[in-house]
N, C-alpha and C positions, 0 to 999 in steps of 0.2 A: 772536193770529199765526195767517195763513192757509196751509196746507199747499198744495204743488200736488196730494199724492196725497190722493183722499179715500178712508176707508175705511169701513163699516159696523159697528161692534163690539159684541159680548154681552161683558157682566161678568156671569160666573155665579159667588155665592158666596153662602154662608149667614152671613156675615159682612159686615155691612150697610157698619162702619167700613171694613174692608179695600177693600171695594168702592168706598166713597165716594173713598176716595183714590186708587185707581186712577182713576175717573172723572176728580176733577179733576188729574190728573195730566195726560192726555191733553187735556181740556180747555186746559191751560195749553200747549201743545206743539202746538194750532190743530185737536183733532179733536172732534166735536159729535156724530157719529151712535152713540152710542153708547144702548144698553138695559141698564138692569139685571133681574137674575132671580136671587132669593134660593135657590134650588132648578135641578135638574135637570130635573125633568120639565114647567116653564115654559119653559125653556128650548127645549126639545126640539118643545113644543108650536108654538113660535113660530117654527123653526128655516127655516120657508117664507117667511122674510123675509130670508132671501138676506145674511146676515152674512159676512161678507171673515175676521174676525179674532174668537176666540174666548178668551177669558181665565177660565180654566176652576177654579174651584176642586176639588183632590183629596180632599181628606175632608169632605164633606157630610153632614147629616140628610138621612135617606131614600136617595137615587140617589145614588150614588157617583160620584165622579169619573171612571172607568175605564168604567163604565158607560154614562156620559154620552156619553162619548169615542167607545167602540164604535158609538153608534147616531148621532151625528155622521158618523162616517167613513163608514157606511153608508150614511147621505143622501147628502152630497155630500164625496168626498176630498180635494179640492182646497180646502176651508176650514179656512185657519189655526188651529190651536189649538193653546194655551199653557198647558201646564199649571201653577198657585202651588199650592204645598203650603207647609204650616208647618213640617215636618219634613225635613230632609236626610236623605235615604235613597238612598243610590245603586240601592239594589235598587227603586222605587219610581219614580226616575228611568228607568234602565233600561227596566222594563215598559211605562210610557209613552211611551217611546220607540216599543218594539214595537209597540204600538196605534197610531201615527202620529202623536203629537205633536209642532210643529214646534217647542219646546223646551218646557222643564223650568224652572222658576224657585223659589227658597225666598222666604218672606213675609220679607226683612228690610229692613234699612234702605238697601239700594242696589236695592229691587227698581225702583222707579222709572226710574232708569238703565237697569236692563236691559229692562224696559220700550220705552224709546227706541230702543236699540239692536236689540232684536227686531225694531220696525218699519221701522227703516230696512234688516235683512237684509230683507224681506216688501218691500219698495220696491226691494232691488236684484236680488231675484230672479225679480220680474216684470217688471222692465226686460228682465232676459238671456230672458226666455222670450219677449216680445214681440217681440224681434230675432231667437230661432234657429224662430219658430213663427210667423211674418206669419199674420194673418188673412187669411180665403178672400179675403176682397175685395183687400185689397193682392197679393194673388196673381193675380187677376184681373186686378188695374190694370197689374200689372208686366209685361204681354203689351202692354202699348199703347202 
């Protein structure tokens, strides 16, 4: 299935099984530009590859999800970061939103459905942004 919106995804999770489930689901809905990192440091070392969407595990060995999130947002605040956590903790979710995540998911049986919904939200937001803020080329062409 080919999607009309292509995104570059990073999946950052020290649980390879979970990461593989997310990757397979993304493949099934037509997304193939996916890079997996088992830790936050490797993700940050490759952030210059300009991912559009990062699925970031909250609780990883070594560098924690929040530390990675803060550095991603300092590098480029426009990257959509979705934090995924094994525990449903409202305080963690609120903190994640404070630090700039686009959304916060818990690892449960409906995580794939939620991932699809989040991608649809991002597509809708990008469409609204394009309409309300045309590029400089479009602005110049509108004068002619």
